[in-house]
C-alpha positions in Angstrom: 125.4 68.5 42.2 122.8 68.2 45.0 120.4 71.1 45.4 120.6 73.0 48.7 117.6 74.1 50.7 117.8 77.7 49.6 118.0 76.6 45.9 115.0 74.3 46.4 112.9 77.1 47.8 113.8 79.3 44.8 112.5 76.7 42.3 109.6 75.1 44.2 107.0 77.4 42.7 108.2 76.6 39.2 108.0 72.9 40.0 104.5 73.3 41.3 103.5 75.1 38.1 104.8 72.2 36.0 103.0 69.7 38.2 99.7 71.6 37.8 100.0 71.3 34.0 100.7 67.6 34.2 97.8 66.6 36.4 95.4 69.2 35.2 92.4 70.6 37.1 92.0 67.4 39.1 94.7 68.6 41.4 93.2 70.7 44.2 96.3 71.1 46.2 99.6 69.4 46.9 100.9 68.0 50.1 104.0 66.1 51.2 104.2 62.6 52.6 106.9 60.2 53.8 107.3 56.9 51.9 106.8 53.8 54.0 106.7 51.2 51.2 107.5 51.0 47.5 106.2 48.8 44.7 108.7 49.1 41.8 106.8 46.6 39.6 103.7 48.7 39.5 105.5 52.0 40.0 103.5 52.8 43.2 104.4 53.9 46.7 102.6 53.9 50.0 102.6 56.8 52.3 101.8 56.9 56.0 99.3 59.8 55.4 97.3 57.7 53.0 97.2 54.3 54.7 97.1 51.3 52.4 96.2 53.2 49.2 98.7 52.6 46.4 99.8 55.9 44.9 101.2 55.9 41.4 104.3 57.8 40.4 103.2 60.5 38.1 106.0 61.0 35.6 106.9 64.1 33.8 110.1 64.8 31.9 110.6 68.5 32.2 113.6 70.8 32.6 113.2 73.9 34.8 115.8 76.6 34.3 116.5 79.0 37.2 119.0 81.7 38.0 120.7 83.0 41.1 123.6 85.4 41.9 126.9 84.5 43.5 129.9 86.6 44.2 133.0 86.2 42.0 135.9 84.4 43.7 139.1 86.5 43.6 142.5 85.0 42.9 145.7 85.7 44.8 147.4 88.5 43.0 151.1 87.8 43.3 153.2 90.9 43.5 155.7 91.1 40.6 153.9 88.6 38.4 152.8 89.5 34.9 149.8 91.8 34.9 150.1 92.4 38.7 151.6 95.3 40.7 155.4 95.3 40.7 157.7 95.6 43.7 159.0 99.1 44.3 162.0 100.8 46.0 164.2 97.7 46.0 161.7 95.5 48.0 161.8 91.8 47.1 160.4 88.5 48.5 162.1 86.9 51.4 162.8 83.1 50.9 159.9 82.2 48.6 160.2 78.4 49.0 159.7 78.8 52.7 157.4 81.9 53.0 155.8 82.2 49.6 155.5 85.2 47.4 153.9 88.5 48.5 150.3 88.6 47.4 146.9 90.1 48.0 143.3 89.1 47.5 139.8 90.2 48.3 136.9 88.2 49.7 133.2 88.5 48.6 132.5 91.3 51.2 135.4 93.4 50.1 137.9 92.6 52.8 141.5 92.7 51.4 144.0 90.1 52.7 147.8 90.5 52.4 150.3 87.7 52.6 154.0 87.1 52.3 157.4 88.2 53.7 159.5 90.9 52.0 162.9 92.4 52.6 165.7 94.9 51.8 163.6 97.8 50.5 163.8 101.5 51.4 162.2 102.3 54.7 159.3 104.7 54.3 158.8 104.0 50.7 156.2 101.8 49.0 156.7 98.1 48.9 154.1 97.9 46.1 150.9 99.7 45.2 147.4 98.1 45.4 145.1 98.7 42.4 141.8 100.5 42.6 139.2 98.4 44.4 141.8 97.1 46.9 142.5 100.3 48.7 141.2 101.7 52.1 139.2 104.9 52.2 141.5 106.3 54.9 145.1 105.6 55.7 145.6 102.6 57.9 148.5 101.8 60.3 149.5 98.3 61.4 152.1 96.9 63.8 154.0 94.1 62.1 157.1 92.1 62.7 160.3 93.4 61.0 163.4 91.3 61.9 161.7 90.1 65.2 160.8 93.6 66.3 157.6 95.5 65.9 157.5 98.0 63.1 155.0 100.2 61.4 153.3 99.3 58.1 150.9 101.8 56.4 148.3 101.2 53.7 147.2 104.5 52.1 144.1 105.5 50.1 146.3 105.7 47.0 147.2 102.0 47.5 150.8 102.3 48.8 151.8 99.5 51.1 154.8 100.9 52.9 157.0 100.0 55.9 158.4 103.1 57.6 159.7 102.2 61.1 161.8 99.2 62.0 164.2 96.9 60.3 164.0 96.0 56.6 165.8 92.6 57.1 162.4 91.1 56.7 158.8 92.5 57.0 155.7 90.4 57.6 152.6 91.1 55.4 150.6 88.0 56.4 147.7 88.8 58.7 147.0 92.3 57.4 143.4 92.7 56.5 141.2 95.7 55.9 137.9 96.8 54.3 138.2 98.1 50.8 134.6 99.1 50.7 134.3 97.4 47.3 132.7 93.9 47.4 133.5 91.4 44.8 131.1 91.7 41.8 128.4 89.2 41.5 127.7 86.9 38.6 124.5 85.1 37.6 124.5 81.3 37.6 122.2 79.5 35.3 121.1 76.0 36.3 118.7 73.5 34.9 116.7 70.9 36.9 115.5 67.8 35.1 112.9 65.6 36.6 111.5 62.3 35.5 110.0 59.0 36.7 112.2 57.8 39.6 111.2 55.5 42.4 111.7 57.1 45.7 113.1 55.2 48.7 111.5 54.4 52.0 111.8 57.3 54.3 112.0 60.0 51.6 109.6 62.9 51.5 107.6 63.2 48.3 105.2 65.7 46.7 101.6 64.4 46.3 98.8 65.7 44.1 95.4 65.2 45.7 92.0 65.0 44.0 89.4 67.7 44.2 85.6 67.8 43.7 84.7 64.7 45.7 82.8 64.2 49.0 84.7 61.1 50.0 88.0 61.3 51.7 90.7 63.1 49.6 92.4 60.6 47.3 96.0 60.9 46.2 96.3 61.2 42.4 100.0 60.5 42.3 103.4 61.2 43.6 104.8 64.0 41.6 108.3 64.6 42.7 110.7 64.0 45.5 113.1 66.7 46.6 115.9 64.2 46.9 115.5 63.0 43.3 116.2 66.4 41.8 119.7 66.9 40.3 120.9 70.3 39.1 123.5 70.6 36.4 125.3 73.9 35.9 125.3 75.1 32.4 
């Protein structure tokens, strides 16, 4: 998969460290340049910044491993499914083929989302109970449709989702969102970056090692690596 800009920034120092080992102490510093001409036969390129000087492609086959954190992605927890909260107090789904099953999920920042249409339960009693980590810190009240009239739906700190005022012919859950205060846990992703000798294309930006210890104009030792050539594979 292509590396994004934030990912590139996170590994650029490691790439530089590898490059310094490849070219040794001759490399005073690195700069970037844009390719204006390529010579695949001699594995050289020409950069606007260095005029007509052919610059060889410096090859190194190395793998850099780096890590970064991402939030886990929650699933939709379907009420009544195995391992999920059960319907309570005679509440059931309303026309699943049309409206889907009642469910809940949480995004990375901890916002809980309810979905579905339910019916026929006891007014004022819980439709189902949200598990720990999906509950609000304080009781919340929402105005929802129940048989085409506004009714009252509460979500309590104990997790009860209950409809107390209105008609139980059907009750809308979709559109109800609230903050649980518990973000999704993060996981560490490990990726490896493998770089080798690859001819860049005209217009691409490349990393160039420049010679030190000379009084003449700085000379390019070689093109080390182009950002666009890097491919990361998740392990």
